[in-house]
C-alpha positions in Angstrom: 56.8 -45.0 -4.2 59.0 -43.9 -7.0 58.7 -40.9 -9.3 58.3 -41.6 -13.0 58.0 -39.6 -16.2 55.9 -40.9 -19.1 55.4 -39.9 -22.8 52.3 -41.2 -24.6 51.9 -40.6 -28.4 48.2 -40.8 -29.4 46.8 -41.6 -32.9 45.3 -38.4 -34.3 42.6 -40.3 -36.1 41.4 -42.4 -33.1 41.1 -39.7 -30.4 38.8 -36.7 -30.0 39.4 -33.6 -28.0 43.2 -33.7 -28.6 43.6 -36.8 -26.3 42.1 -35.3 -23.1 39.9 -38.4 -22.7 42.8 -40.8 -22.8 44.8 -38.5 -20.5 42.0 -38.6 -17.9 41.9 -42.4 -18.1 45.6 -42.5 -17.4 45.3 -40.1 -14.5 42.3 -42.1 -13.1 44.3 -45.4 -13.2 47.3 -43.9 -11.4 45.1 -42.4 -8.7 43.1 -45.7 -8.4 46.3 -47.7 -7.8 47.5 -45.3 -5.0 49.8 -43.1 -7.1 49.8 -39.3 -7.4 49.7 -37.4 -10.6 52.2 -34.5 -10.4 52.0 -33.1 -13.9 50.0 -33.7 -17.0 51.0 -31.6 -20.0 49.8 -31.8 -23.6 52.7 -31.2 -26.0 50.4 -30.9 -29.0 50.5 -32.4 -32.4 53.9 -33.3 -33.8 55.1 -34.7 -37.1 57.2 -37.9 -37.0 60.6 -38.3 -38.6 59.4 -41.6 -40.1 56.0 -43.3 -40.2 54.8 -45.2 -37.1 52.0 -47.7 -37.8 51.3 -45.9 -41.1 50.8 -42.5 -39.4 52.8 -39.4 -40.1 52.1 -37.6 -36.8 50.6 -37.9 -33.4 49.5 -36.1 -30.3 52.1 -36.1 -27.5 51.3 -36.1 -23.8 53.9 -35.9 -20.9 53.2 -37.1 -17.4 55.1 -36.9 -14.1 53.7 -39.1 -11.4 54.5 -41.3 -8.4 53.6 -45.0 -8.3 54.7 -48.4 -7.2 57.0 -50.2 -9.7 54.5 -53.1 -10.3 51.7 -50.7 -11.1 53.9 -49.0 -13.7 54.2 -52.4 -15.5 50.4 -52.7 -15.3 50.0 -49.2 -16.8 52.3 -50.2 -19.7 50.3 -53.4 -20.3 46.9 -51.6 -20.2 47.9 -49.2 -23.0 50.2 -51.6 -25.0 47.3 -53.0 -27.0 45.1 -49.8 -27.0 44.6 -48.8 -30.6 44.5 -45.1 -29.6 48.1 -45.2 -28.3 50.9 -45.4 -31.0 53.8 -45.4 -28.6 54.5 -45.0 -24.8 57.6 -44.8 -22.7 57.8 -44.7 -18.9 61.1 -43.9 -17.2 62.4 -43.1 -13.8 62.3 -39.4 -13.0 65.8 -38.9 -11.7 67.1 -35.4 -12.5 70.6 -34.7 -11.5 71.2 -31.8 -9.1 74.0 -29.3 -9.8 76.0 -28.1 -6.9 77.3 -24.5 -7.4 80.3 -25.0 -5.2 81.8 -27.6 -7.6 81.0 -25.9 -10.9 83.9 -24.4 -12.8 83.2 -21.3 -14.9 83.5 -21.6 -18.7 86.6 -20.2 -20.3 84.7 -17.3 -21.8 83.6 -16.0 -18.4 87.1 -16.1 -16.8 88.6 -12.5 -16.7 91.9 -12.2 -18.4 94.8 -9.9 -17.5 96.0 -7.6 -20.3 
Protein backbone atom coordinates (compact mmCIF):
# COMPACT_ATOMS: atom_id res chain seq x y z
CA UNK A 1 0.00 0.00 0.00
CA UNK A 2 1.12 3.52 -0.74
CA UNK A 3 0.78 6.69 1.29
CA UNK A 4 -1.33 9.51 -0.17
CA UNK A 5 -2.33 13.05 0.70
CA UNK A 6 -5.70 14.46 -0.39
CA UNK A 7 -7.30 17.90 -0.36
CA UNK A 8 -11.07 18.20 -0.69
CA UNK A 9 -12.80 21.56 -1.11
CA UNK A 10 -16.44 21.40 -0.05
CA UNK A 11 -19.30 23.68 -1.07
CA UNK A 12 -20.31 25.85 1.90
CA UNK A 13 -23.95 25.92 0.81
CA UNK A 14 -24.33 22.14 0.43
CA UNK A 15 -22.72 20.80 3.63
CA UNK A 16 -23.69 21.10 7.25
CA UNK A 17 -21.41 20.85 10.30
CA UNK A 18 -18.41 22.30 8.40
CA UNK A 19 -18.06 19.13 6.31
CA UNK A 20 -17.65 16.61 9.11
CA UNK A 21 -20.27 14.34 7.51
CA UNK A 22 -18.47 14.23 4.18
CA UNK A 23 -15.18 13.69 5.99
CA UNK A 24 -16.57 10.68 7.84
CA UNK A 25 -17.82 9.26 4.50
CA UNK A 26 -14.33 9.54 3.04
CA UNK A 27 -12.76 7.92 6.10
CA UNK A 28 -15.32 5.09 6.04
CA UNK A 29 -14.64 4.36 2.35
CA UNK A 30 -10.88 4.25 2.88
CA UNK A 31 -11.22 1.87 5.85
CA UNK A 32 -13.77 -0.27 3.97
CA UNK A 33 -11.31 -0.73 1.10
CA UNK A 34 -8.52 -1.86 3.45
CA UNK A 35 -6.71 1.45 3.79
CA UNK A 36 -5.73 3.31 6.91
CA UNK A 37 -6.55 6.93 7.74
CA UNK A 38 -3.47 8.59 9.27
CA UNK A 39 -4.65 12.21 9.50
CA UNK A 40 -7.87 14.09 8.87
CA UNK A 41 -7.62 17.85 9.40
CA UNK A 42 -10.18 20.55 8.75
CA UNK A 43 -8.43 23.62 7.38
CA UNK A 44 -11.57 25.72 7.70
CA UNK A 45 -13.26 28.16 5.36
CA UNK A 46 -11.13 29.92 2.78
CA UNK A 47 -11.84 32.48 0.07
CA UNK A 48 -10.92 31.58 -3.50
CA UNK A 49 -8.70 33.73 -5.71
CA UNK A 50 -11.32 33.28 -8.46
CA UNK A 51 -14.80 31.79 -8.55
CA UNK A 52 -15.16 28.02 -8.75
CA UNK A 53 -18.57 26.81 -9.95
CA UNK A 54 -19.98 30.26 -9.10
CA UNK A 55 -18.74 30.02 -5.48
CA UNK A 56 -16.39 32.50 -3.82
CA UNK A 57 -15.17 30.23 -1.03
CA UNK A 58 -15.15 26.70 0.33
CA UNK A 59 -14.33 24.44 3.26
CA UNK A 60 -10.94 22.75 2.96
CA UNK A 61 -10.14 19.27 4.36
CA UNK A 62 -6.71 17.63 4.31
CA UNK A 63 -6.24 13.85 4.59
CA UNK A 64 -3.21 11.58 4.83
CA UNK A 65 -3.94 7.90 4.31
CA UNK A 66 -2.63 4.61 2.95
CA UNK A 67 -4.48 2.72 0.22
CA UNK A 68 -4.04 0.61 -2.88
CA UNK A 69 -3.59 2.63 -6.11
CA UNK A 70 -6.76 1.28 -7.75
CA UNK A 71 -8.81 2.29 -4.70
CA UNK A 72 -7.51 5.85 -4.97
CA UNK A 73 -8.95 6.02 -8.48
CA UNK A 74 -12.28 4.75 -7.12
CA UNK A 75 -12.22 7.40 -4.38
CA UNK A 76 -11.72 10.14 -7.00
CA UNK A 77 -14.57 8.74 -9.11
CA UNK A 78 -16.93 8.50 -6.12
CA UNK A 79 -16.55 12.18 -5.29
CA UNK A 80 -16.04 13.56 -8.82
CA UNK A 81 -19.78 13.91 -9.40
CA UNK A 82 -20.73 14.65 -5.79
CA UNK A 83 -22.32 18.12 -5.71
CA UNK A 84 -20.94 18.77 -2.21
CA UNK A 85 -17.33 18.56 -3.45
CA UNK A 86 -16.09 21.51 -5.52
CA UNK A 87 -12.56 20.22 -6.09
CA UNK A 88 -10.37 17.34 -4.94
CA UNK A 89 -6.75 16.43 -5.43
CA UNK A 90 -5.00 13.23 -4.36
CA UNK A 91 -1.21 12.96 -4.63
CA UNK A 92 1.55 10.64 -3.44
CA UNK A 93 2.82 11.54 0.01
CA UNK A 94 6.55 11.54 -0.67
CA UNK A 95 8.28 14.02 1.59
CA UNK A 96 12.03 14.39 1.02
CA UNK A 97 14.27 13.71 3.96
CA UNK A 98 17.15 16.08 4.69
CA UNK A 99 20.45 14.62 5.79
CA UNK A 100 22.35 16.87 8.17
CA UNK A 101 25.75 15.58 7.08
CA UNK A 102 25.34 16.97 3.55
CA UNK A 103 23.80 20.32 4.46
CA UNK A 104 25.95 23.40 3.91
CA UNK A 105 25.44 26.30 6.32
CA UNK A 106 24.02 29.52 4.86
CA UNK A 107 26.49 32.36 4.30
CA UNK A 108 25.03 34.41 7.15
CA UNK A 109 25.83 31.62 9.65
CA UNK A 110 29.47 31.18 8.65
CA UNK A 111 31.84 32.95 11.07
CA UNK A 112 34.15 35.48 9.47
CA UNK A 113 37.63 36.44 10.51
CA UNK A 114 38.28 40.11 11.17
